[in-house]
KEVEXMAR-584135 format. One record per residue (C-alpha): x negated, y, z negated; residue number from 1; residue in one letter. Coordinates in pm, 1 decimal, padded with zeros to 6 digits, m for minus. Each point is the difference from the previous one (the first is absolute). Layout:
REM residues N
+----------+----------+----------+-----+------+
|        u |        v |        w |  nr | rest |
+----------+----------+----------+-----+------+
|        X |        Y |        Z | NUM |    a |
...
+----------+----------+----------+-----+------+
This chain:
REM residues 235
+----------+----------+----------+-----+------+
|        u |        v |        w |  nr | rest |
+----------+----------+----------+-----+------+
| m00768.5 | m00992.1 |  00015.1 |   1 |    m |
|  00169.8 |  00240.0 | m00241.9 |   2 |    a |
| m00164.3 |  00340.4 | m00042.8 |   3 |    a |
|  00088.5 | m00003.6 | m00370.5 |   4 |    a |
| m00189.3 | m00326.9 | m00048.8 |   5 |    l |
| m00305.9 |  00139.9 |  00179.2 |   6 |    v |
|  00012.7 |  00303.4 | m00228.6 |   7 |    e |
|  00028.1 | m00220.7 | m00309.3 |   8 |    q |
| m00299.3 | m00203.1 |  00117.7 |   9 |    t |
| m00198.8 |  00315.3 |  00066.9 |  10 |    y |
|  00088.6 |  00131.1 | m00347.3 |  11 |    d |
| m00113.9 | m00328.4 | m00155.6 |  12 |    a |
| m00333.0 |  00017.3 |  00183.6 |  13 |    l |
| m00045.9 |  00365.3 | m00098.7 |  14 |    m |
|  00066.0 | m00088.8 | m00362.3 |  15 |    q |
| m00271.2 | m00265.7 |  00015.7 |  16 |    m |
| m00241.9 |  00259.5 |  00137.1 |  17 |    i |
|  00092.8 |  00262.4 | m00260.3 |  18 |    m |
| m00031.9 | m00261.3 | m00276.1 |  19 |    d |
| m00361.0 | m00045.8 |  00107.3 |  20 |    g |
|  00040.5 | m00356.8 |  00124.4 |  21 |    n |
| m00188.6 |  00087.3 |  00317.1 |  22 |    y |
| m00302.9 |  00228.9 |  00018.0 |  23 |    k |
| m00155.6 |  00172.2 |  00303.3 |  24 |    p |
| m00171.5 | m00262.7 |  00211.8 |  25 |    g |
|  00206.4 | m00288.2 | m00138.4 |  26 |    d |
|  00162.6 | m00234.5 |  00246.0 |  27 |    r |
|  00371.3 | m00050.6 | m00055.0 |  28 |    l |
|  00123.2 | m00358.4 | m00042.2 |  29 |    p |
|  00100.8 | m00185.6 |  00313.2 |  30 |    s |
|  00343.5 |  00055.6 |  00152.0 |  31 |    e |
|  00106.4 | m00343.5 | m00119.7 |  32 |    m |
| m00092.9 |  00082.8 | m00361.4 |  33 |    v |
|  00164.4 |  00342.1 |  00008.3 |  34 |    l |
|  00315.7 | m00135.5 |  00162.8 |  35 |    c |
|  00023.0 | m00263.1 | m00271.2 |  36 |    n |
| m00071.1 |  00248.9 | m00282.8 |  37 |    d |
|  00249.3 |  00256.9 |  00129.4 |  38 |    l |
|  00254.2 | m00250.2 |  00130.0 |  39 |    q |
|  00029.1 |  00160.8 |  00342.5 |  40 |    v |
| m00040.3 | m00106.1 |  00360.8 |  41 |    s |
| m00319.5 |  00055.3 |  00196.6 |  42 |    r |
|  00169.3 |  00263.3 |  00220.6 |  43 |    n |
|  00114.8 |  00197.0 | m00305.3 |  44 |    t |
| m00345.3 | m00017.1 | m00155.2 |  45 |    l |
| m00169.9 |  00110.0 |  00320.6 |  46 |    r |
|  00231.2 |  00301.4 |  00028.7 |  47 |    a |
| m00081.4 |  00101.6 | m00358.8 |  48 |    a |
| m00373.8 | m00051.1 |  00056.3 |  49 |    l |
|  00019.6 |  00207.2 |  00317.0 |  50 |    n |
|  00146.8 |  00287.1 | m00201.2 |  51 |    k |
| m00290.5 | m00019.9 | m00246.2 |  52 |    l |
| m00238.0 |  00004.0 |  00293.1 |  53 |    n |
|  00162.0 |  00301.3 |  00166.1 |  54 |    v |
| m00013.4 |  00195.7 | m00326.4 |  55 |    l |
| m00370.5 | m00072.4 | m00032.1 |  56 |    g |
|  00000.2 | m00232.8 | m00300.7 |  57 |    f |
| m00121.2 | m00307.5 |  00188.8 |  58 |    t |
| m00177.6 | m00098.7 |  00317.1 |  59 |    e |
|  00036.2 | m00314.2 |  00205.9 |  60 |    t |
| m00318.2 | m00158.1 |  00129.2 |  61 |    r |
|  00020.8 | m00213.1 |  00310.0 |  62 |    q |
|  00005.7 | m00360.3 | m00113.7 |  63 |    g |
| m00099.9 |  00103.0 | m00350.2 |  64 |    g |
|  00320.0 |  00087.2 | m00182.8 |  65 |    g |
|  00118.1 |  00319.0 | m00171.5 |  66 |    t |
| m00230.5 |  00200.7 | m00225.8 |  67 |    y |
|  00052.6 |  00285.3 | m00243.7 |  68 |    m |
| m00146.8 |  00330.5 |  00112.0 |  69 |    r |
| m00180.8 |  00245.2 | m00224.7 |  70 |    a |
|  00251.2 |  00286.5 | m00017.1 |  71 |    v |
|  00010.9 |  00321.7 | m00198.5 |  72 |    d |
|  00297.5 |  00162.3 | m00169.1 |  73 |    s |
|  00098.9 |  00184.5 |  00317.1 |  74 |    s |
|  00121.7 | m00324.5 |  00160.5 |  75 |    v |
|  00243.5 | m00057.8 | m00286.2 |  76 |    y |
|  00112.4 |  00362.6 |  00000.7 |  77 |    l |
|  00050.0 |  00006.1 |  00376.1 |  78 |    n |
|  00268.0 | m00262.6 | m00044.2 |  79 |    f |
|  00148.0 |  00044.4 | m00346.8 |  80 |    f |
|  00038.4 |  00379.0 | m00012.1 |  81 |    v |
|  00178.5 |  00043.2 |  00337.5 |  82 |    p |
|  00219.0 | m00302.3 | m00072.3 |  83 |    a |
|  00103.5 |  00152.4 | m00330.9 |  84 |    t |
|  00058.9 |  00351.6 |  00127.5 |  85 |    l |
|  00192.4 | m00095.1 |  00313.6 |  86 |    t |
|  00234.6 | m00228.1 | m00190.7 |  87 |    s |
|  00212.4 |  00295.3 | m00113.6 |  88 |    s |
| m00182.2 |  00313.9 |  00129.4 |  89 |    m |
|  00131.7 |  00213.0 | m00285.7 |  90 |    d |
| m00172.7 |  00338.7 |  00029.5 |  91 |    l |
|  00041.9 |  00081.4 | m00366.7 |  92 |    l |
| m00148.0 | m00331.4 | m00114.6 |  93 |    e |
| m00293.9 |  00037.9 |  00237.1 |  94 |    i |
| m00070.0 |  00351.4 | m00129.1 |  95 |    m |
|  00004.1 | m00129.7 | m00357.5 |  96 |    q |
| m00242.6 | m00271.3 |  00106.8 |  97 |    f |
| m00220.8 |  00261.6 |  00164.3 |  98 |    r |
| m00007.1 |  00205.7 | m00316.5 |  99 |    k |
| m00147.5 | m00288.1 | m00195.5 | 100 |    g |
| m00276.6 | m00039.0 |  00255.7 | 101 |    i |
| m00073.3 |  00364.4 |  00066.5 | 102 |    e |
| m00032.2 |  00127.7 | m00355.3 | 103 |    v |
| m00274.0 | m00251.1 | m00076.3 | 104 |    e |
| m00155.7 |  00046.5 |  00344.7 | 105 |    a |
| m00029.0 |  00373.7 | m00070.0 | 106 |    a |
| m00162.7 | m00070.8 | m00334.8 | 107 |    r |
| m00257.9 | m00228.8 |  00160.2 | 108 |    l |
| m00050.8 |  00241.3 |  00290.1 | 109 |    a |
| m00104.8 |  00271.2 | m00244.2 | 110 |    a |
| m00243.7 | m00241.9 | m00160.2 | 111 |    e |
| m00146.3 | m00146.4 |  00318.8 | 112 |    n |
|  00019.1 |  00271.8 |  00268.0 | 113 |    a |
| m00313.3 |  00047.8 |  00208.2 | 114 |    t |
| m00089.3 |  00316.8 |  00188.9 | 115 |    e |
|  00118.2 | m00166.3 |  00321.5 | 116 |    e |
|  00334.4 | m00084.4 | m00162.1 | 117 |    d |
|  00046.2 |  00360.1 | m00110.1 | 118 |    i |
| m00076.9 |  00133.2 |  00348.5 | 119 |    v |
|  00268.5 | m00229.6 |  00148.5 | 120 |    l |
|  00253.8 |  00095.7 | m00267.0 | 121 |    l |
| m00062.6 |  00371.9 |  00062.1 | 122 |    r |
|  00055.4 | m00050.0 |  00373.3 | 123 |    e |
|  00323.3 | m00191.4 | m00054.9 | 124 |    l |
|  00123.8 |  00257.6 | m00250.5 | 125 |    f |
| m00056.0 |  00273.4 |  00259.6 | 126 |    e |
|  00187.2 | m00205.4 |  00260.3 | 127 |    q |
|  00291.3 | m00038.3 | m00241.1 | 128 |    c |
|  00003.7 |  00374.2 | m00062.0 | 129 |    t |
| m00001.4 |  00074.6 |  00372.7 | 130 |    e |
|  00266.4 | m00261.2 |  00071.0 | 131 |    g |
|  00270.0 |  00148.5 | m00220.3 | 132 |    r |
|  00178.4 |  00161.8 |  00294.5 | 133 |    k |
|  00112.8 | m00340.7 |  00123.1 | 134 |    n |
|  00126.8 | m00240.5 | m00264.3 | 135 |    m |
| m00067.6 | m00311.3 |  00204.3 | 136 |    r |
| m00359.4 |  00107.7 |  00051.2 | 137 |    t |
| m00014.4 |  00094.5 | m00366.7 | 138 |    f |
|  00119.2 | m00349.1 | m00099.4 | 139 |    a |
| m00276.3 | m00158.0 |  00206.6 | 140 |    s |
| m00265.8 |  00228.3 | m00150.7 | 141 |    c |
|  00132.4 | m00067.0 | m00350.1 | 142 |    n |
| m00019.6 | m00374.6 |  00059.6 | 143 |    t |
| m00359.6 |  00033.1 |  00117.5 | 144 |    d |
| m00092.2 |  00210.2 | m00305.2 | 145 |    f |
|  00150.9 | m00248.0 | m00245.6 | 146 |    h |
| m00167.6 | m00290.3 |  00178.1 | 147 |    f |
| m00334.4 |  00179.4 | m00016.7 | 148 |    e |
|  00044.7 |  00043.6 | m00376.6 | 149 |    i |
|  00043.5 | m00376.7 | m00022.1 | 150 |    a |
| m00310.4 | m00055.2 |  00213.6 | 151 |    k |
| m00193.5 |  00237.3 | m00224.8 | 152 |    t |
|  00087.4 | m00221.1 | m00296.3 | 153 |    s |
| m00228.7 | m00262.5 |  00158.3 | 154 |    h |
|  00235.9 | m00268.1 | m00132.6 | 155 |    n |
|  00071.7 | m00252.8 |  00275.6 | 156 |    v |
|  00344.0 | m00095.7 | m00132.7 | 157 |    l |
|  00124.6 |  00359.7 | m00025.1 | 158 |    y |
| m00136.4 |  00075.2 |  00346.5 | 159 |    i |
|  00165.5 | m00301.0 |  00161.3 | 160 |    k |
|  00333.2 |  00050.3 | m00174.6 | 161 |    m |
|  00010.2 |  00367.6 |  00096.3 | 162 |    m |
| m00095.0 | m00082.2 |  00357.8 | 163 |    e |
|  00290.4 | m00239.6 |  00032.8 | 164 |    i |
|  00251.9 |  00213.3 | m00189.3 | 165 |    v |
| m00098.2 |  00317.5 |  00186.7 | 166 |    s |
|  00039.8 | m00166.7 |  00337.7 | 167 |    r |
|  00342.7 | m00132.6 | m00088.5 | 168 |    m |
|  00140.8 |  00306.1 | m00172.1 | 169 |    i |
| m00113.9 |  00278.7 |  00236.2 | 170 |    l |
|  00308.6 | m00001.2 |  00230.2 | 171 |    p |
|  00231.5 |  00010.0 | m00303.2 | 172 |    v |
| m00199.3 |  00281.3 | m00161.5 | 173 |    m |
|  00014.7 |  00196.0 |  00325.4 | 174 |    q |
|  00380.4 | m00020.3 | m00010.5 | 175 |    d |
| m00002.0 |  00097.4 | m00367.5 | 176 |    f |
| m00219.8 |  00306.9 |  00053.8 | 177 |    l |
|  00201.5 |  00095.5 |  00308.5 | 178 |    d |
|  00308.7 |  00005.2 | m00222.6 | 179 |    a |
| m00189.6 |  00193.1 | m00268.4 | 180 |    q |
| m00090.1 |  00259.4 |  00262.1 | 181 |    g |
| m00309.4 |  00148.6 | m00162.0 | 182 |    a |
| m00294.6 | m00072.8 | m00224.7 | 183 |    d |
|  00116.0 |  00061.2 | m00355.8 | 184 |    i |
| m00305.0 | m00075.2 | m00212.5 | 185 |    d |
| m00200.1 | m00277.5 |  00168.5 | 186 |    s |
| m00278.7 |  00232.3 |  00114.1 | 187 |    t |
| m00032.5 |  00142.5 | m00350.5 | 188 |    f |
| m00037.2 | m00344.4 | m00158.4 | 189 |    y |
| m00228.3 | m00125.3 |  00274.5 | 190 |    h |
| m00221.8 |  00299.2 | m00068.1 | 191 |    g |
| m00003.5 | m00067.0 | m00373.1 | 192 |    m |
| m00084.3 | m00368.0 |  00047.3 | 193 |    v |
| m00273.3 |  00095.2 |  00246.0 | 194 |    l |
| m00158.4 |  00243.5 | m00246.2 | 195 |    q |
|  00006.2 | m00264.2 | m00272.1 | 196 |    c |
| m00170.9 | m00247.5 |  00233.1 | 197 |    v |
| m00261.1 |  00258.6 |  00099.0 | 198 |    i |
| m00070.4 |  00076.5 | m00365.8 | 199 |    n |
|  00011.4 | m00368.2 | m00100.1 | 200 |    h |
|  00283.1 |  00038.9 | m00250.5 | 201 |    k |
|  00183.5 | m00335.2 |  00005.4 | 202 |    p |
|  00263.6 |  00063.9 | m00267.5 | 203 |    e |
|  00097.8 |  00330.3 |  00157.3 | 204 |    e |
|  00016.0 | m00158.9 |  00346.3 | 205 |    a |
|  00229.7 | m00271.8 | m00133.9 | 206 |    a |
|  00216.6 |  00262.4 | m00174.2 | 207 |    f |
|  00055.8 |  00206.9 |  00314.3 | 208 |    f |
|  00058.7 | m00305.7 |  00219.5 | 209 |    m |
|  00250.5 | m00131.5 | m00253.3 | 210 |    n |
|  00184.7 |  00331.5 | m00003.0 | 211 |    r |
| m00009.0 |  00020.0 |  00379.8 | 212 |    h |
|  00142.0 | m00350.1 |  00047.8 | 213 |    m |
|  00261.8 |  00050.1 | m00272.4 | 214 |    t |
|  00138.4 |  00308.8 |  00174.7 | 215 |    l |
|  00001.7 | m00172.1 |  00338.6 | 216 |    i |
|  00184.6 | m00298.8 | m00146.1 | 217 |    i |
|  00263.2 |  00232.1 | m00148.2 | 218 |    e |
|  00058.5 |  00156.9 |  00342.7 | 219 |    r |
| m00000.7 | m00337.9 |  00173.9 | 220 |    v |
|  00264.1 | m00123.5 | m00242.3 | 221 |    e |
|  00227.2 |  00292.8 |  00093.2 | 222 |    k |
| m00073.1 | m00058.9 |  00369.4 | 223 |    y |
|  00089.6 | m00369.7 | m00025.8 | 224 |    v |
|  00322.0 |  00078.0 | m00187.5 | 225 |    q |
|  00098.1 |  00256.0 |  00261.8 | 226 |    k |
| m00065.1 | m00247.4 |  00283.0 | 227 |    k |
|  00214.8 | m00259.9 | m00173.1 | 228 |    k |
|  00286.4 |  00249.4 | m00042.9 | 229 |    l |
| m00024.2 |  00097.6 |  00365.7 | 230 |    e |
|  00003.1 | m00365.3 |  00105.1 | 231 |    k |
|  00301.0 | m00074.5 | m00220.3 | 232 |    n |
|  00176.8 |  00302.4 |  00143.4 | 233 |    g |
| m00052.6 | m00130.7 |  00351.5 | 234 |    e |
|  00148.2 | m00332.2 | m00101.5 | 235 |    n |
+----------+----------+----------+-----+------+
């Protein structure tokens, strides 16, 4: 059984689901029907169905076939976002992706922040300020602050994307900030975004987050170029 054929079968099944052919609670066609439609063996089909099951898209009922589960957007994001980001783990590209999420998340955070959200953001901002003596600690605090901004947006997609991206990028950002050696302006921009959220000023929050991410991306670009030169020099 070729792994590539299993993957193709899985992709075909996923496309059927995304096209809306099967709704939550629907029973999938029998193995015989699916094998005939997809022109694959029963073993290949079962391997592809097992992958759908593991990822949470379907459930198999004893003696009753395979059924679609009611899933939210987080199930799709749990698979698609990591698969995309780990395919080439380019720090610069990921930071550019983050910028697109975080600017709008900051805007929504300023619109939707509750008193509880603001208390948590204040606490995390203080932790970031205190953590500046150690860049690896500072990177972790920064990640938590940015994730909390996304949570304060109260937008499920932004929250889930930032959760996944933050988890994946933290070790790389720790190395980056270690190389940077000190906090340049992150605390300043965090403070400005925080004040905009507290005062419910969405456009201003988006402006400062945009400026913050733009400056970080510029420094990351230089960092990536330097790492490439060092690697080429070793070779």
